[in-house]
C-alpha positions in Angstrom: 93.2 92.6 124.5 93.9 95.1 121.6 97.2 94.2 119.9 99.9 96.8 119.1 100.7 96.4 115.5 104.5 96.7 114.9 107.1 96.4 111.9 109.6 94.6 114.0 110.3 93.1 117.3 114.0 93.4 118.3 115.4 91.0 120.8 118.4 92.2 122.6 119.9 95.6 123.3 123.6 95.2 123.0 125.6 96.6 120.3 123.7 94.9 117.5 120.2 95.6 118.8 121.0 99.2 119.8 122.2 100.0 116.3 119.0 98.4 115.0 116.7 100.2 117.3 118.3 103.6 116.2 118.2 102.8 112.6 114.4 101.8 112.8 113.6 105.0 114.7 115.3 107.2 112.1 113.3 105.2 109.5 110.0 105.8 111.3 109.4 102.3 111.8 107.1 100.9 114.4 109.2 98.4 116.8 109.7 97.5 120.3 113.0 96.2 121.9 112.9 93.3 124.5 116.0 93.0 126.6 117.1 91.3 129.9 120.8 91.8 129.9 123.2 89.3 131.2 125.9 90.5 133.3 128.6 88.5 131.4 127.5 89.9 128.0 130.4 91.5 126.2 128.5 94.5 125.4 128.4 95.5 129.0 132.1 94.9 130.0 134.0 95.4 126.7 136.4 98.2 126.2 134.8 99.4 123.0 138.1 99.9 121.2 138.0 100.8 117.5 141.2 100.3 115.7 141.8 100.4 112.1 145.1 98.6 111.9 145.0 95.5 113.9 146.4 91.9 114.5 149.9 90.8 114.9 150.8 91.5 111.2 149.4 95.2 111.5 146.8 94.9 108.7 144.1 97.1 107.9 140.8 95.9 109.3 138.2 94.2 107.1 136.2 96.7 105.0 137.8 99.7 107.0 137.2 102.1 104.2 133.5 101.4 104.3 133.0 100.7 108.2 134.9 103.4 109.7 133.4 106.7 108.2 129.9 104.9 108.7 130.4 104.2 112.3 131.8 107.7 112.8 128.8 109.4 111.3 126.4 107.1 113.0 127.7 107.6 116.5 128.2 111.4 116.1 124.6 111.7 114.9 123.5 109.5 117.8 125.3 111.5 120.4 123.6 114.5 119.0 120.1 113.0 118.9 120.5 111.5 122.6 122.3 114.5 123.9 124.8 112.4 125.5 128.5 111.9 124.9 130.0 108.1 124.5 132.1 108.3 121.4 135.8 109.2 122.0 138.1 109.7 119.0 141.7 109.3 120.1 145.0 108.1 118.4 146.4 105.0 118.9 150.3 104.5 119.4 151.6 101.1 118.5 155.3 100.7 119.4 157.6 98.8 117.0 159.1 95.4 118.3 162.2 95.6 116.1 164.3 97.7 113.6 163.0 95.7 110.7 159.2 96.5 111.7 160.2 100.1 111.8 161.9 99.9 108.5 159.0 98.0 107.0 156.6 100.8 108.0 158.8 103.6 106.9 158.4 102.1 103.5 154.8 101.7 103.4 153.2 104.1 105.9 152.5 106.7 103.0 150.8 104.1 100.6 147.4 105.0 99.5 145.7 102.3 101.4 147.0 103.5 104.8 147.0 107.2 104.7 143.5 107.5 106.1 144.4 105.7 109.2 148.1 106.6 109.9 148.8 109.9 111.5 152.7 109.8 111.8 155.7 107.5 112.1 158.3 107.9 114.9 161.6 106.3 114.5 162.9 107.0 118.0 161.6 106.6 121.6 158.3 108.5 122.2 156.3 109.0 125.7 159.6 108.5 127.6 158.8 107.4 131.3 155.4 105.9 130.3 156.3 103.1 127.9 159.2 101.1 126.4 159.5 101.7 122.7 163.3 102.1 121.7 162.4 101.6 118.0 159.6 104.2 117.9 156.1 103.5 116.8 153.3 104.1 114.6 150.6 106.6 115.4 147.1 105.7 114.3 144.1 108.1 113.7 140.4 107.5 113.1 140.7 105.5 116.1 139.5 105.7 119.5 136.8 104.0 122.1 133.3 103.7 122.5 132.0 104.0 126.2 129.7 101.1 125.7 127.8 101.1 129.0 127.1 104.7 128.5 125.9 104.3 124.9 123.8 101.4 125.7 122.1 103.3 128.7 121.5 106.4 126.6 119.8 104.3 123.8 117.7 102.4 126.5 116.4 105.6 128.1 115.5 107.0 124.7 113.6 104.0 123.8 111.9 104.0 127.0 110.8 107.7 126.2 109.4 106.3 122.8 107.7 103.6 124.5 109.7 101.2 122.6 111.5 99.3 125.2 110.5 96.2 127.3 112.7 95.1 130.2 111.8 91.5 129.8 113.0 88.1 128.5 111.7 87.3 125.1 110.3 83.6 125.2 110.4 82.1 121.7 107.8 79.3 122.7 105.0 82.0 123.4 105.1 83.1 119.9 102.1 82.5 117.8 102.6 82.4 113.9 100.1 84.0 111.7 100.0 84.3 107.9 101.6 87.7 107.8 104.1 87.8 110.7 103.6 86.6 114.6 101.8 87.5 117.8 103.8 87.8 120.9 102.0 88.9 124.0 99.9 91.9 123.0 102.3 92.7 120.0 101.8 91.8 116.5 104.9 92.3 114.2 105.8 91.3 110.6 109.3 90.1 111.8 111.4 89.4 114.8 115.2 90.4 114.6 117.3 88.2 117.2 120.3 90.1 118.4 120.9 87.9 121.5 124.6 87.3 121.5 125.9 84.2 122.9 122.4 83.2 123.9 121.6 82.4 120.1 124.1 79.6 120.3 121.7 77.2 122.4 118.6 77.9 120.2 117.6 75.0 118.0 116.4 77.8 115.2 119.9 78.6 114.6 121.8 75.4 115.2 123.0 75.4 111.5 125.2 78.4 112.2 128.9 77.7 113.5 128.7 80.2 116.5 131.8 80.6 118.3 132.1 82.0 122.0 135.1 84.0 123.0 135.6 85.2 126.4 137.5 88.6 127.2 138.9 89.8 130.4 139.7 93.5 131.2 141.5 95.1 134.1 141.0 98.5 135.5 144.1 100.1 136.8 145.2 103.2 138.7 148.3 104.8 137.5 148.3 108.4 138.8 149.4 109.2 135.1 147.7 111.2 132.4 148.2 110.7 128.6 146.2 111.6 125.5 146.6 108.4 123.4 145.6 104.7 123.5 148.7 102.4 123.9 148.6 99.2 122.0 151.2 96.4 122.3 149.9 93.1 122.9 147.3 94.9 125.3 145.7 98.2 124.9 145.8 100.9 127.6 142.8 103.3 127.6 143.1 106.4 129.7 139.7 107.2 131.2 140.8 110.3 133.4 142.2 110.8 136.6 144.9 108.4 136.3 142.4 105.5 135.7 143.1 103.1 132.8 141.3 100.1 131.2 143.6 97.5 130.0 143.0 94.2 127.9 142.0 92.0 126.5 142.3 88.3 126.6 140.7 86.0 123.9 139.9 82.7 125.2 137.8 80.0 123.1 138.2 77.3 125.8 136.0 78.7 128.4 136.0 76.9 131.8 134.9 79.8 134.0 132.7 82.7 132.5 133.9 85.2 135.1 137.2 86.9 135.9 140.1 84.5 136.5 143.3 84.6 138.1 145.0 83.2 134.8 143.3 86.0 132.7 144.6 88.6 135.2 148.1 87.2 135.1 148.2 87.1 131.1 147.2 90.8 131.0 149.7 91.9 133.7 152.6 89.9 131.9 151.9 91.7 128.6 151.6 95.0 130.3 154.7 94.6 132.2 156.6 94.3 128.9 156.1 97.9 127.9 154.4 99.9 130.5 156.8 101.6 133.0 154.7 103.4 135.8 153.8 101.7 139.0 149.9 101.0 139.1 147.3 99.3 141.2 144.6 96.9 139.9 141.4 98.3 141.1 139.0 96.3 139.0 138.7 93.1 136.9 135.6 92.1 134.7 135.0 89.3 131.9 132.4 89.0 129.2 131.5 86.7 126.5 131.7 87.7 122.9 129.3 86.3 120.1 131.9 85.4 117.4 131.8 83.0 114.4 134.0 80.5 112.9 134.9 82.8 109.8 135.0 86.0 112.0 132.2 87.4 109.9 128.8 88.5 111.4 125.5 86.5 110.7 122.9 88.4 109.0 119.6 87.1 107.2 116.3 85.5 107.4 115.9 82.0 108.6 115.6 79.9 105.3 112.5 78.1 106.6 111.0 80.7 108.8 111.3 84.2 107.0 109.7 85.9 110.0 112.7 85.1 111.9 115.8 87.3 111.3 119.3 87.2 112.8 121.9 89.8 113.5 124.8 88.4 115.5 128.3 87.3 115.7 129.9 90.7 115.8 132.8 89.3 117.7 135.5 91.9 119.3 134.8 94.5 116.5 131.0 95.1 117.3 131.7 98.9 117.7 132.7 99.3 113.9 130.4 96.4 112.7 127.1 97.0 114.2 126.1 100.5 112.7 127.1 99.5 109.1 125.5 95.9 109.0 122.4 97.1 110.9 121.8 99.4 108.2 122.5 96.9 105.6 120.2 94.4 107.1 117.4 96.8 107.1 117.9 97.6 103.5 117.7 94.1 102.7 114.6 93.7 104.7 112.8 96.8 103.6 114.1 97.3 100.0 115.1 93.8 99.1 118.9 94.7 98.6 121.1 92.0 98.6 123.4 91.3 101.7 127.2 91.3 101.4 127.9 87.6 100.6 130.5 87.4 103.6 127.7 88.1 106.2 124.7 86.5 104.6 123.7 83.4 106.5 123.1 81.7 103.2 126.8 80.9 103.1 125.9 78.0 105.7 122.7 76.8 103.9 
């Protein structure tokens, strides 16, 4: 059998693997992606929200000034290349909980570090009839959501057209190591980049890395209401059109049941009831596993004892913003020996 020579084999076509594949294509590299998706992978059920001001303390997300411009350029370019739409820029409205919170943001919302991400501040109630926000709120910009299933499907179709996709499980035990790379089936490759999400946690090769699995549940609701922003207060509400919204998410690290649960649904509905006014009907309920890390920073780099094997994993709940930038950084490291960011380099655990 004649072997096909490649630069890379990419394992997994979630957010990490898809970003790697598109960067490899643009660099004119020879590669193939192996993927057999799991229905519980977060990439296939997540809301895809990208939000520059996050957390209970409303802080600017890590490396936002680098990640957000890069992310936007990547997805806009990819939409153009694939002739599909999946990247939606939309303001996020975050209601204030107290007058103190309002006063605090009135003092700092025009500070240099925030001006790129804050559109306006409201000191009085807005969106009357839709949400409870007696103290007003903060309108964020450079935010929105990625339709992850549409994006992944568009990338998969494109890779198939390039003969760069295999709908098959990658079996590490079938690898034959050779001097300048590996042989797998009828492929010969210099390196294997593993982007398998939560599946990597069970692999002996990466057992030294402190993986952490997080489960998230999301509801689909019918409201009959139309609005042009994303609401975010304990839970997010993304309007998908025709009065249909996506609401979530839970963040569970003690996982008993990987599927949708009554407890998860109750948790989301409880938070939603605190500020969302319209009547609605739950019409869908999904759950997915996020590949996260103990320090909330991704895993990138070559295995210390097997340089042929590379990992790109642990994107957690912020995969939409992290994947494009760090896929590019990883390839700069592999192709040009440019040092990885210390906070994501797996050397921090060696």
